[in-house]
BALOBA-1460 file (C-alpha; in Angstrom, 3 decimals):
// residues 384
<rec num="1" residu="x" x="0.114" y="0.017" z="-0.032"/>
<rec num="2" residu="x" x="2.669" y="2.393" z="0.688"/>
<rec num="3" residu="x" x="4.749" y="1.686" z="-2.298"/>
<rec num="4" residu="x" x="1.503" y="2.132" z="-4.456"/>
<rec num="5" residu="x" x="1.000" y="5.681" z="-2.640"/>
<rec num="6" residu="x" x="4.354" y="6.567" z="-3.376"/>
<rec num="7" residu="x" x="4.160" y="5.923" z="-7.122"/>
<rec num="8" residu="x" x="1.122" y="8.248" z="-7.263"/>
<rec num="9" residu="x" x="-1.888" y="6.546" z="-6.569"/>
<rec num="10" residu="x" x="-4.330" y="8.183" z="-4.203"/>
<rec num="11" residu="x" x="-5.333" y="7.274" z="-0.730"/>
<rec num="12" residu="x" x="-8.979" y="6.096" z="-1.966"/>
<rec num="13" residu="x" x="-7.554" y="4.338" z="-4.981"/>
<rec num="14" residu="x" x="-5.409" y="2.281" z="-2.976"/>
<rec num="15" residu="x" x="-7.923" y="1.445" z="-0.024"/>
<rec num="16" residu="x" x="-9.974" y="0.305" z="-2.499"/>
<rec num="17" residu="x" x="-7.444" y="-1.796" z="-4.202"/>
<rec num="18" residu="x" x="-6.672" y="-3.562" z="-0.829"/>
<rec num="19" residu="x" x="-10.149" y="-3.517" z="0.589"/>
<rec num="20" residu="x" x="-9.320" y="-1.577" z="3.366"/>
<rec num="21" residu="x" x="-10.247" y="1.895" z="4.849"/>
<rec num="22" residu="x" x="-8.443" y="5.175" z="3.820"/>
<rec num="23" residu="x" x="-7.553" y="5.604" z="7.595"/>
<rec num="24" residu="x" x="-5.557" y="2.353" z="7.516"/>
<rec num="25" residu="x" x="-3.824" y="3.290" z="4.232"/>
<rec num="26" residu="x" x="-2.916" y="6.800" z="6.084"/>
<rec num="27" residu="x" x="-1.663" y="5.081" z="9.074"/>
<rec num="28" residu="x" x="0.713" y="3.152" z="7.247"/>
<rec num="29" residu="x" x="1.796" y="5.638" z="5.194"/>
<rec num="30" residu="x" x="2.518" y="7.784" z="8.092"/>
<rec num="31" residu="x" x="4.449" y="4.865" z="9.743"/>
<rec num="32" residu="x" x="6.661" y="4.743" z="6.604"/>
<rec num="33" residu="x" x="7.075" y="8.411" z="6.220"/>
<rec num="34" residu="x" x="10.895" y="9.606" z="5.577"/>
<rec num="35" residu="x" x="12.073" y="5.828" z="5.810"/>
<rec num="36" residu="x" x="12.883" y="2.975" z="2.824"/>
<rec num="37" residu="x" x="10.535" y="0.461" z="2.487"/>
<rec num="38" residu="x" x="13.105" y="-2.372" z="3.442"/>
<rec num="39" residu="x" x="13.654" y="-0.551" z="6.699"/>
<rec num="40" residu="x" x="10.240" y="-0.156" z="7.838"/>
<rec num="41" residu="x" x="8.879" y="-1.714" z="10.831"/>
<rec num="42" residu="x" x="5.352" y="-2.607" z="9.460"/>
<rec num="43" residu="x" x="4.507" y="-5.226" z="12.499"/>
<rec num="44" residu="x" x="0.923" y="-4.705" z="14.142"/>
<rec num="45" residu="x" x="1.608" y="-2.685" z="17.171"/>
<rec num="46" residu="x" x="-0.960" y="-2.890" z="20.658"/>
<rec num="47" residu="x" x="-2.953" y="0.344" z="21.038"/>
<rec num="48" residu="x" x="-1.825" y="2.199" z="24.133"/>
<rec num="49" residu="x" x="1.407" y="2.664" z="26.224"/>
<rec num="50" residu="x" x="3.941" y="-0.152" z="25.959"/>
<rec num="51" residu="x" x="4.046" y="0.035" z="29.718"/>
<rec num="52" residu="x" x="1.727" y="1.029" z="32.061"/>
<rec num="53" residu="x" x="2.064" y="4.685" z="33.559"/>
<rec num="54" residu="x" x="1.840" y="3.873" z="37.008"/>
<rec num="55" residu="x" x="3.773" y="0.358" z="36.816"/>
<rec num="56" residu="x" x="6.711" y="0.130" z="39.248"/>
<rec num="57" residu="x" x="10.223" y="1.043" z="37.790"/>
<rec num="58" residu="x" x="12.442" y="-2.094" z="37.087"/>
<rec num="59" residu="x" x="15.256" y="-0.762" z="38.885"/>
<rec num="60" residu="x" x="13.039" y="-0.080" z="42.280"/>
<rec num="61" residu="x" x="11.530" y="-3.937" z="41.665"/>
<rec num="62" residu="x" x="15.066" y="-5.368" z="41.201"/>
<rec num="63" residu="x" x="15.948" y="-3.559" z="44.275"/>
<rec num="64" residu="x" x="12.815" y="-5.036" z="46.284"/>
<rec num="65" residu="x" x="14.106" y="-8.552" z="45.202"/>
<rec num="66" residu="x" x="17.836" y="-8.076" z="46.183"/>
<rec num="67" residu="x" x="16.271" y="-6.622" z="49.759"/>
<rec num="68" residu="x" x="14.194" y="-9.764" z="50.042"/>
<rec num="69" residu="x" x="17.174" y="-12.104" z="49.374"/>
<rec num="70" residu="x" x="19.201" y="-10.098" z="52.198"/>
<rec num="71" residu="x" x="16.486" y="-9.985" z="54.700"/>
<rec num="72" residu="x" x="16.007" y="-13.894" z="54.459"/>
<rec num="73" residu="x" x="19.642" y="-14.261" z="54.901"/>
<rec num="74" residu="x" x="20.654" y="-11.755" z="57.620"/>
<rec num="75" residu="x" x="17.490" y="-10.577" z="59.355"/>
<rec num="76" residu="x" x="17.511" y="-10.900" z="63.006"/>
<rec num="77" residu="x" x="13.961" y="-11.340" z="63.114"/>
<rec num="78" residu="x" x="13.765" y="-13.777" z="60.026"/>
<rec num="79" residu="x" x="11.067" y="-11.558" z="58.445"/>
<rec num="80" residu="x" x="11.472" y="-10.938" z="54.819"/>
<rec num="81" residu="x" x="7.719" y="-10.326" z="53.518"/>
<rec num="82" residu="x" x="6.111" y="-7.263" z="52.046"/>
<rec num="83" residu="x" x="5.896" y="-5.572" z="55.395"/>
<rec num="84" residu="x" x="9.520" y="-6.133" z="56.474"/>
<rec num="85" residu="x" x="11.040" y="-4.867" z="53.025"/>
<rec num="86" residu="x" x="8.751" y="-1.703" z="53.186"/>
<rec num="87" residu="x" x="10.064" y="-0.885" z="56.584"/>
<rec num="88" residu="x" x="13.957" y="-1.588" z="55.421"/>
<rec num="89" residu="x" x="13.015" y="0.539" z="52.430"/>
<rec num="90" residu="x" x="11.992" y="3.421" z="54.740"/>
<rec num="91" residu="x" x="14.803" y="2.729" z="56.933"/>
<rec num="92" residu="x" x="17.079" y="3.382" z="53.621"/>
<rec num="93" residu="x" x="15.555" y="6.555" z="53.145"/>
<rec num="94" residu="x" x="13.619" y="5.704" z="49.737"/>
<rec num="95" residu="x" x="12.216" y="9.049" z="48.671"/>
<rec num="96" residu="x" x="9.265" y="7.636" z="46.791"/>
<rec num="97" residu="x" x="8.061" y="4.743" z="49.044"/>
<rec num="98" residu="x" x="6.088" y="1.682" z="47.374"/>
<rec num="99" residu="x" x="3.162" y="0.621" z="49.724"/>
<rec num="100" residu="x" x="3.157" y="-2.684" z="51.068"/>
<rec num="101" residu="x" x="0.451" y="-3.784" z="48.560"/>
<rec num="102" residu="x" x="2.739" y="-2.621" z="45.428"/>
<rec num="103" residu="x" x="5.903" y="-4.469" z="47.246"/>
<rec num="104" residu="x" x="3.688" y="-7.973" z="47.540"/>
<rec num="105" residu="x" x="2.334" y="-7.573" z="43.606"/>
<rec num="106" residu="x" x="6.227" y="-7.177" z="42.625"/>
<rec num="107" residu="x" x="6.943" y="-10.445" z="44.683"/>
<rec num="108" residu="x" x="3.961" y="-12.139" z="43.160"/>
<rec num="109" residu="x" x="4.630" y="-11.124" z="39.641"/>
<rec num="110" residu="x" x="8.584" y="-11.870" z="39.836"/>
<rec num="111" residu="x" x="7.746" y="-15.431" z="41.144"/>
<rec num="112" residu="x" x="9.688" y="-14.405" z="44.228"/>
<rec num="113" residu="x" x="6.734" y="-15.891" z="46.897"/>
<rec num="114" residu="x" x="6.979" y="-19.052" z="48.730"/>
<rec num="115" residu="x" x="3.592" y="-20.382" z="48.284"/>
<rec num="116" residu="x" x="3.051" y="-22.959" z="45.749"/>
<rec num="117" residu="x" x="1.508" y="-21.043" z="43.240"/>
<rec num="118" residu="x" x="1.739" y="-21.631" z="39.160"/>
<rec num="119" residu="x" x="3.929" y="-18.998" z="37.868"/>
<rec num="120" residu="x" x="3.349" y="-18.124" z="33.975"/>
<rec num="121" residu="x" x="6.244" y="-17.633" z="31.997"/>
<rec num="122" residu="x" x="6.322" y="-15.509" z="28.992"/>
<rec num="123" residu="x" x="6.049" y="-17.631" z="25.865"/>
<rec num="124" residu="x" x="8.844" y="-18.177" z="23.625"/>
<rec num="125" residu="x" x="8.809" y="-16.100" z="20.167"/>
<rec num="126" residu="x" x="7.632" y="-18.128" z="17.337"/>
<rec num="127" residu="x" x="10.001" y="-19.879" z="15.886"/>
<rec num="128" residu="x" x="12.601" y="-19.719" z="18.767"/>
<rec num="129" residu="x" x="13.774" y="-23.421" z="18.248"/>
<rec num="130" residu="x" x="15.377" y="-22.746" z="14.649"/>
<rec num="131" residu="x" x="18.317" y="-20.216" z="14.078"/>
<rec num="132" residu="x" x="17.004" y="-16.591" z="12.281"/>
<rec num="133" residu="x" x="13.657" y="-17.583" z="12.570"/>
<rec num="134" residu="x" x="12.943" y="-15.987" z="16.001"/>
<rec num="135" residu="x" x="14.545" y="-12.776" z="15.067"/>
<rec num="136" residu="x" x="12.517" y="-12.596" z="11.907"/>
<rec num="137" residu="x" x="15.427" y="-12.878" z="9.354"/>
<rec num="138" residu="x" x="14.116" y="-16.511" z="7.801"/>
<rec num="139" residu="x" x="10.564" y="-17.545" z="7.240"/>
<rec num="140" residu="x" x="9.195" y="-21.003" z="7.723"/>
<rec num="141" residu="x" x="5.940" y="-22.944" z="5.743"/>
<rec num="142" residu="x" x="4.526" y="-25.321" z="8.081"/>
<rec num="143" residu="x" x="2.304" y="-27.892" z="5.989"/>
<rec num="144" residu="x" x="0.006" y="-30.733" z="7.419"/>
<rec num="145" residu="x" x="-2.941" y="-33.122" z="6.186"/>
<rec num="146" residu="x" x="-6.889" y="-32.875" z="7.197"/>
<rec num="147" residu="x" x="-7.800" y="-36.110" z="6.797"/>
<rec num="148" residu="x" x="-11.462" y="-38.009" z="7.597"/>
<rec num="149" residu="x" x="-13.728" y="-35.778" z="5.507"/>
<rec num="150" residu="x" x="-16.618" y="-37.297" z="3.641"/>
<rec num="151" residu="x" x="-18.940" y="-35.407" z="0.963"/>
<rec num="152" residu="x" x="-22.477" y="-36.492" z="0.870"/>
<rec num="153" residu="x" x="-22.595" y="-39.223" z="-1.416"/>
<rec num="154" residu="x" x="-19.791" y="-41.200" z="0.540"/>
<rec num="155" residu="x" x="-16.938" y="-39.084" z="-1.627"/>
<rec num="156" residu="x" x="-13.713" y="-39.088" z="0.434"/>
<rec num="157" residu="x" x="-11.538" y="-35.807" z="0.821"/>
<rec num="158" residu="x" x="-8.148" y="-35.178" z="1.998"/>
<rec num="159" residu="x" x="-6.752" y="-31.542" z="2.439"/>
<rec num="160" residu="x" x="-3.037" y="-30.318" z="2.221"/>
<rec num="161" residu="x" x="-2.736" y="-27.198" z="3.973"/>
<rec num="162" residu="x" x="0.286" y="-24.680" z="4.353"/>
<rec num="163" residu="x" x="0.975" y="-21.676" z="6.658"/>
<rec num="164" residu="x" x="4.079" y="-19.670" z="6.560"/>
<rec num="165" residu="x" x="4.783" y="-18.561" z="10.582"/>
<rec num="166" residu="x" x="5.787" y="-14.705" z="9.918"/>
<rec num="167" residu="x" x="3.672" y="-13.631" z="7.066"/>
<rec num="168" residu="x" x="0.745" y="-15.784" z="7.856"/>
<rec num="169" residu="x" x="0.473" y="-16.748" z="4.029"/>
<rec num="170" residu="x" x="-2.281" y="-19.424" z="3.880"/>
<rec num="171" residu="x" x="-2.598" y="-22.293" z="1.239"/>
<rec num="172" residu="x" x="-4.857" y="-25.262" z="0.827"/>
<rec num="173" residu="x" x="-5.473" y="-28.201" z="-1.876"/>
<rec num="174" residu="x" x="-8.876" y="-30.378" z="-1.249"/>
<rec num="175" residu="x" x="-7.893" y="-33.570" z="-3.097"/>
<rec num="176" residu="x" x="-9.473" y="-37.510" z="-3.156"/>
<rec num="177" residu="x" x="-6.001" y="-38.833" z="-1.794"/>
<rec num="178" residu="x" x="-3.074" y="-36.702" z="-0.456"/>
<rec num="179" residu="x" x="0.263" y="-38.964" z="-1.507"/>
<rec num="180" residu="x" x="3.872" y="-37.905" z="-1.500"/>
<rec num="181" residu="x" x="4.079" y="-37.406" z="-5.194"/>
<rec num="182" residu="x" x="0.695" y="-34.702" z="-4.722"/>
<rec num="183" residu="x" x="2.610" y="-33.122" z="-2.027"/>
<rec num="184" residu="x" x="5.589" y="-32.374" z="-4.037"/>
<rec num="185" residu="x" x="3.830" y="-31.294" z="-6.696"/>
<rec num="186" residu="x" x="1.610" y="-28.818" z="-4.638"/>
<rec num="187" residu="x" x="4.510" y="-27.466" z="-2.969"/>
<rec num="188" residu="x" x="6.539" y="-26.770" z="-5.998"/>
<rec num="189" residu="x" x="3.395" y="-25.020" z="-7.605"/>
<rec num="190" residu="x" x="2.987" y="-23.289" z="-4.702"/>
<rec num="191" residu="x" x="7.016" y="-21.872" z="-4.222"/>
<rec num="192" residu="x" x="6.979" y="-21.164" z="-7.849"/>
<rec num="193" residu="x" x="4.183" y="-18.495" z="-7.118"/>
<rec num="194" residu="x" x="5.352" y="-17.214" z="-3.853"/>
<rec num="195" residu="x" x="8.778" y="-17.645" z="-3.686"/>
<rec num="196" residu="x" x="10.996" y="-20.449" z="-1.526"/>
<rec num="197" residu="x" x="11.025" y="-20.080" z="2.753"/>
<rec num="198" residu="x" x="14.416" y="-20.742" z="4.480"/>
<rec num="199" residu="x" x="12.389" y="-23.498" z="6.440"/>
<rec num="200" residu="x" x="9.578" y="-26.006" z="5.528"/>
<rec num="201" residu="x" x="7.931" y="-28.053" z="8.472"/>
<rec num="202" residu="x" x="6.141" y="-31.207" z="8.331"/>
<rec num="203" residu="x" x="4.971" y="-34.074" z="10.938"/>
<rec num="204" residu="x" x="6.577" y="-37.110" z="10.696"/>
<rec num="205" residu="x" x="3.641" y="-38.780" z="8.739"/>
<rec num="206" residu="x" x="5.132" y="-41.247" z="5.648"/>
<rec num="207" residu="x" x="3.895" y="-38.576" z="3.223"/>
<rec num="208" residu="x" x="6.434" y="-36.051" z="4.327"/>
<rec num="209" residu="x" x="9.269" y="-38.103" z="5.989"/>
<rec num="210" residu="x" x="9.028" y="-40.995" z="3.794"/>
<rec num="211" residu="x" x="8.897" y="-44.885" z="4.884"/>
<rec num="212" residu="x" x="9.227" y="-45.716" z="8.561"/>
<rec num="213" residu="x" x="10.365" y="-49.398" z="7.907"/>
<rec num="214" residu="x" x="13.561" y="-48.741" z="6.697"/>
<rec num="215" residu="x" x="16.429" y="-47.070" z="8.206"/>
<rec num="216" residu="x" x="18.025" y="-43.773" z="6.898"/>
<rec num="217" residu="x" x="15.265" y="-42.907" z="4.433"/>
<rec num="218" residu="x" x="14.432" y="-39.793" z="2.356"/>
<rec num="219" residu="x" x="10.909" y="-39.297" z="0.994"/>
<rec num="220" residu="x" x="10.351" y="-37.536" z="-1.944"/>
<rec num="221" residu="x" x="9.367" y="-34.339" z="-0.217"/>
<rec num="222" residu="x" x="12.484" y="-34.303" z="1.780"/>
<rec num="223" residu="x" x="14.208" y="-34.811" z="-1.461"/>
<rec num="224" residu="x" x="12.433" y="-32.062" z="-3.092"/>
<rec num="225" residu="x" x="13.294" y="-29.391" z="-0.109"/>
<rec num="226" residu="x" x="16.946" y="-30.247" z="-0.518"/>
<rec num="227" residu="x" x="17.174" y="-29.978" z="-3.909"/>
<rec num="228" residu="x" x="15.297" y="-26.376" z="-3.701"/>
<rec num="229" residu="x" x="17.794" y="-25.514" z="-0.751"/>
<rec num="230" residu="x" x="14.969" y="-25.349" z="1.585"/>
<rec num="231" residu="x" x="15.804" y="-26.809" z="4.834"/>
<rec num="232" residu="x" x="12.782" y="-29.880" z="6.020"/>
<rec num="233" residu="x" x="11.980" y="-29.638" z="9.741"/>
<rec num="234" residu="x" x="10.085" y="-32.394" z="11.115"/>
<rec num="235" residu="x" x="8.327" y="-31.865" z="14.455"/>
<rec num="236" residu="x" x="8.624" y="-34.124" z="17.510"/>
<rec num="237" residu="x" x="6.073" y="-37.015" z="17.845"/>
<rec num="238" residu="x" x="3.197" y="-36.448" z="20.260"/>
<rec num="239" residu="x" x="4.358" y="-32.730" z="21.154"/>
<rec num="240" residu="x" x="2.259" y="-29.577" z="21.522"/>
<rec num="241" residu="x" x="3.274" y="-26.337" z="20.246"/>
<rec num="242" residu="x" x="5.544" y="-26.566" z="17.278"/>
<rec num="243" residu="x" x="2.602" y="-27.345" z="14.924"/>
<rec num="244" residu="x" x="0.307" y="-24.779" z="16.137"/>
<rec num="245" residu="x" x="0.342" y="-22.333" z="13.535"/>
<rec num="246" residu="x" x="-0.820" y="-25.055" z="11.377"/>
<rec num="247" residu="x" x="-3.244" y="-26.451" z="13.351"/>
<rec num="248" residu="x" x="-4.696" y="-23.545" z="14.029"/>
<rec num="249" residu="x" x="-5.015" y="-23.009" z="10.250"/>
<rec num="250" residu="x" x="-6.571" y="-26.407" z="9.823"/>
<rec num="251" residu="x" x="-9.597" y="-25.696" z="12.267"/>
<rec num="252" residu="x" x="-10.006" y="-22.194" z="10.783"/>
<rec num="253" residu="x" x="-10.318" y="-23.825" z="7.280"/>
<rec num="254" residu="x" x="-12.823" y="-26.270" z="8.592"/>
<rec num="255" residu="x" x="-14.890" y="-23.548" z="10.274"/>
<rec num="256" residu="x" x="-14.900" y="-20.986" z="7.629"/>
<rec num="257" residu="x" x="-15.112" y="-23.405" z="4.622"/>
<rec num="258" residu="x" x="-15.853" y="-27.078" z="5.247"/>
<rec num="259" residu="x" x="-18.678" y="-26.229" z="7.890"/>
<rec num="260" residu="x" x="-20.159" y="-23.727" z="6.062"/>
<rec num="261" residu="x" x="-21.564" y="-25.163" z="3.078"/>
<rec num="262" residu="x" x="-23.028" y="-28.247" z="1.429"/>
<rec num="263" residu="x" x="-20.596" y="-29.657" z="-1.317"/>
<rec num="264" residu="x" x="-21.751" y="-31.867" z="-3.870"/>
<rec num="265" residu="x" x="-18.414" y="-32.545" z="-5.746"/>
<rec num="266" residu="x" x="-14.495" y="-32.343" z="-5.166"/>
<rec num="267" residu="x" x="-14.813" y="-29.694" z="-7.738"/>
<rec num="268" residu="x" x="-16.979" y="-27.651" z="-5.820"/>
<rec num="269" residu="x" x="-14.951" y="-27.727" z="-2.395"/>
<rec num="270" residu="x" x="-11.813" y="-26.851" z="-4.512"/>
<rec num="271" residu="x" x="-13.446" y="-23.575" z="-5.832"/>
<rec num="272" residu="x" x="-14.895" y="-22.405" z="-2.574"/>
<rec num="273" residu="x" x="-11.526" y="-23.306" z="-0.924"/>
<rec num="274" residu="x" x="-9.689" y="-21.114" z="-3.514"/>
<rec num="275" residu="x" x="-12.315" y="-18.286" z="-2.814"/>
<rec num="276" residu="x" x="-11.565" y="-18.617" z="0.736"/>
<rec num="277" residu="x" x="-7.759" y="-18.545" z="0.279"/>
<rec num="278" residu="x" x="-7.708" y="-15.779" z="-2.138"/>
<rec num="279" residu="x" x="-9.952" y="-13.334" z="0.376"/>
<rec num="280" residu="x" x="-7.734" y="-14.339" z="3.466"/>
<rec num="281" residu="x" x="-4.651" y="-13.456" z="1.390"/>
<rec num="282" residu="x" x="-5.860" y="-10.074" z="0.840"/>
<rec num="283" residu="x" x="-6.846" y="-9.544" z="4.514"/>
<rec num="284" residu="x" x="-3.448" y="-10.268" z="5.496"/>
<rec num="285" residu="x" x="-1.455" y="-8.578" z="2.471"/>
<rec num="286" residu="x" x="-0.147" y="-6.115" z="4.770"/>
<rec num="287" residu="x" x="1.529" y="-9.090" z="6.772"/>
<rec num="288" residu="x" x="2.355" y="-11.191" z="4.301"/>
<rec num="289" residu="x" x="4.306" y="-8.288" z="2.284"/>
<rec num="290" residu="x" x="6.290" y="-7.604" z="5.910"/>
<rec num="291" residu="x" x="7.516" y="-11.139" z="6.312"/>
<rec num="292" residu="x" x="10.847" y="-11.906" z="5.315"/>
<rec num="293" residu="x" x="11.984" y="-12.010" z="1.739"/>
<rec num="294" residu="x" x="11.415" y="-15.770" z="-0.416"/>
<rec num="295" residu="x" x="14.000" y="-16.395" z="-3.098"/>
<rec num="296" residu="x" x="12.789" y="-17.368" z="-6.537"/>
<rec num="297" residu="x" x="13.465" y="-21.167" z="-7.858"/>
<rec num="298" residu="x" x="16.063" y="-21.147" z="-9.992"/>
<rec num="299" residu="x" x="15.545" y="-21.066" z="-13.725"/>
<rec num="300" residu="x" x="18.066" y="-23.750" z="-14.227"/>
<rec num="301" residu="x" x="16.532" y="-25.861" z="-11.423"/>
<rec num="302" residu="x" x="15.742" y="-29.596" z="-12.057"/>
<rec num="303" residu="x" x="14.560" y="-32.481" z="-9.475"/>
<rec num="304" residu="x" x="16.595" y="-35.417" z="-9.329"/>
<rec num="305" residu="x" x="15.170" y="-37.769" z="-6.699"/>
<rec num="306" residu="x" x="18.046" y="-40.420" z="-7.542"/>
<rec num="307" residu="x" x="20.721" y="-38.139" z="-5.552"/>
<rec num="308" residu="x" x="19.576" y="-35.930" z="-2.431"/>
<rec num="309" residu="x" x="21.215" y="-32.728" z="-2.601"/>
<rec num="310" residu="x" x="24.070" y="-31.667" z="-0.148"/>
<rec num="311" residu="x" x="22.060" y="-29.967" z="2.679"/>
<rec num="312" residu="x" x="20.754" y="-30.307" z="5.867"/>
<rec num="313" residu="x" x="17.842" y="-31.830" z="7.660"/>
<rec num="314" residu="x" x="16.401" y="-30.934" z="11.028"/>
<rec num="315" residu="x" x="14.768" y="-33.205" z="13.549"/>
<rec num="316" residu="x" x="12.884" y="-32.123" z="16.451"/>
<rec num="317" residu="x" x="13.161" y="-34.854" z="19.119"/>
<rec num="318" residu="x" x="12.611" y="-35.662" z="22.706"/>
<rec num="319" residu="x" x="15.144" y="-37.794" z="24.669"/>
<rec num="320" residu="x" x="14.415" y="-40.875" z="26.679"/>
<rec num="321" residu="x" x="15.105" y="-41.806" z="30.157"/>
<rec num="322" residu="x" x="19.072" y="-42.447" z="29.342"/>
<rec num="323" residu="x" x="19.662" y="-39.017" z="27.172"/>
<rec num="324" residu="x" x="18.992" y="-41.083" z="23.685"/>
<rec num="325" residu="x" x="17.403" y="-39.947" z="20.665"/>
<rec num="326" residu="x" x="15.654" y="-42.356" z="18.074"/>
<rec num="327" residu="x" x="16.108" y="-41.185" z="14.588"/>
<rec num="328" residu="x" x="16.156" y="-42.434" z="11.176"/>
<rec num="329" residu="x" x="15.900" y="-45.886" z="12.542"/>
<rec num="330" residu="x" x="18.864" y="-45.471" z="14.551"/>
<rec num="331" residu="x" x="19.248" y="-44.668" z="18.614"/>
<rec num="332" residu="x" x="21.749" y="-42.094" z="19.109"/>
<rec num="333" residu="x" x="23.293" y="-41.354" z="22.690"/>
<rec num="334" residu="x" x="23.317" y="-37.584" z="23.019"/>
<rec num="335" residu="x" x="23.712" y="-36.462" z="26.901"/>
<rec num="336" residu="x" x="22.598" y="-38.743" z="29.715"/>
<rec num="337" residu="x" x="22.359" y="-35.459" z="31.762"/>
<rec num="338" residu="x" x="19.551" y="-34.324" z="29.429"/>
<rec num="339" residu="x" x="16.885" y="-36.939" z="29.602"/>
<rec num="340" residu="x" x="13.227" y="-36.776" z="28.779"/>
<rec num="341" residu="x" x="14.116" y="-33.180" z="27.050"/>
<rec num="342" residu="x" x="13.881" y="-31.743" z="23.658"/>
<rec num="343" residu="x" x="16.842" y="-31.484" z="21.456"/>
<rec num="344" residu="x" x="17.277" y="-30.353" z="17.654"/>
<rec num="345" residu="x" x="19.068" y="-32.929" z="15.705"/>
<rec num="346" residu="x" x="20.845" y="-31.420" z="12.545"/>
<rec num="347" residu="x" x="21.917" y="-33.618" z="10.037"/>
<rec num="348" residu="x" x="24.482" y="-32.370" z="7.675"/>
<rec num="349" residu="x" x="24.512" y="-34.426" z="4.384"/>
<rec num="350" residu="x" x="27.698" y="-32.971" z="3.180"/>
<rec num="351" residu="x" x="29.860" y="-33.741" z="6.377"/>
<rec num="352" residu="x" x="28.112" y="-36.747" z="7.036"/>
<rec num="353" residu="x" x="27.098" y="-35.973" z="10.668"/>
<rec num="354" residu="x" x="24.621" y="-34.870" z="13.234"/>
<rec num="355" residu="x" x="24.874" y="-32.124" z="15.591"/>
<rec num="356" residu="x" x="22.652" y="-32.482" z="18.670"/>
<rec num="357" residu="x" x="21.496" y="-29.134" z="20.467"/>
<rec num="358" residu="x" x="19.526" y="-28.480" z="23.588"/>
<rec num="359" residu="x" x="16.415" y="-26.705" z="23.619"/>
<rec num="360" residu="x" x="14.682" y="-25.349" z="26.316"/>
<rec num="361" residu="x" x="11.428" y="-22.789" z="26.374"/>
<rec num="362" residu="x" x="12.386" y="-20.951" z="29.198"/>
<rec num="363" residu="x" x="15.482" y="-20.244" z="27.816"/>
<rec num="364" residu="x" x="14.946" y="-19.863" z="23.984"/>
<rec num="365" residu="x" x="18.322" y="-18.118" z="23.432"/>
<rec num="366" residu="x" x="20.257" y="-20.940" z="25.170"/>
<rec num="367" residu="x" x="21.006" y="-23.788" z="22.894"/>
<rec num="368" residu="x" x="24.254" y="-25.416" z="23.436"/>
<rec num="369" residu="x" x="25.839" y="-28.424" z="21.483"/>
<rec num="370" residu="x" x="25.376" y="-31.362" z="23.403"/>
<rec num="371" residu="x" x="27.007" y="-34.023" z="20.979"/>
<rec num="372" residu="x" x="28.195" y="-34.638" z="17.450"/>
<rec num="373" residu="x" x="27.654" y="-38.131" z="15.952"/>
<rec num="374" residu="x" x="29.231" y="-39.205" z="12.571"/>
<rec num="375" residu="x" x="26.453" y="-40.668" z="10.262"/>
<rec num="376" residu="x" x="26.656" y="-41.576" z="6.957"/>
<rec num="377" residu="x" x="23.195" y="-41.860" z="4.652"/>
<rec num="378" residu="x" x="23.755" y="-44.705" z="2.170"/>
<rec num="379" residu="x" x="22.973" y="-44.085" z="-1.297"/>
<rec num="380" residu="x" x="20.014" y="-46.289" z="-2.495"/>
<rec num="381" residu="x" x="18.084" y="-45.733" z="-5.695"/>
<rec num="382" residu="x" x="14.955" y="-44.115" z="-5.129"/>
<rec num="383" residu="x" x="11.438" y="-45.959" z="-6.085"/>
<rec num="384" residu="x" x="9.155" y="-43.849" z="-7.704"/>
């Protein structure tokens, strides 16, 4: 919208083109005033102040916590609650003295009370488990399959869905049956249209990952991602949160498309789904445009399924009670001091090794290397 206005289009024309109000257009134009478009922060901002005007200063909160620790260790009375801290602050000659209730709220908010009360921690940023994703320097596309849908008359339907993490770029492909070949074809057509992401995330379904009965198997979809220099990411089994974006879109698509209409054929469903996707993309145009840039598919690119391109494959897994991980039909020891914890396993096909990094939601920036294992994927002919 801002680019169109700068090229000479009127506010009203731009508003009609993007189906938004003129006030909305003016707001984004003011946001970008005097700046290059590549440097403008187009992310949505909540209305109101970033911090409450009557919120206790951070320095004072830290002082209250430090005083509580000192009173707990050295107080002759053995008292270190809100009243004792209030008395100690007064004795120190603090000019603006917080009330006892304010001190109590600070202790509660910072989790410094002795009571067994659940502490609600701040959620990690989206994509915290992948380098460059949380800082919005990279983009990730998530894909999943909605199964068990039946049109009146007994026509079964499966839907391949996709959503980007930062841009919220949606896509849906209703089909009779979702196979690995259908997924590869759909992803290739989608990426030709919108560009390539840095990561593509899937669950551990054989459609995406390949057969599970053989060791060291790389499926069709994995080989497609590797040949396009897109890093395939496989979410941990039976874990919540990692697939939240695509699972949420699955429910949204079913509520707004599948449950609203009575469909007589798969063609009818496909047309209504395309209308919904086009409308949703128009509504999210600003968010989609402000997402990390995508790269086009090279003109000389050709898919070779017989030889996977050198690249990386990422598996998110949880260790067992011995600190080991099951991966590619093998069990790899990671760290006996990291049992039942999340790890990110990065398989480097060029270096023939797997690197295991620790993951912790409470400390999303802390991702140390736990172990490195030499592992070679044998070359086998891919069966079409």
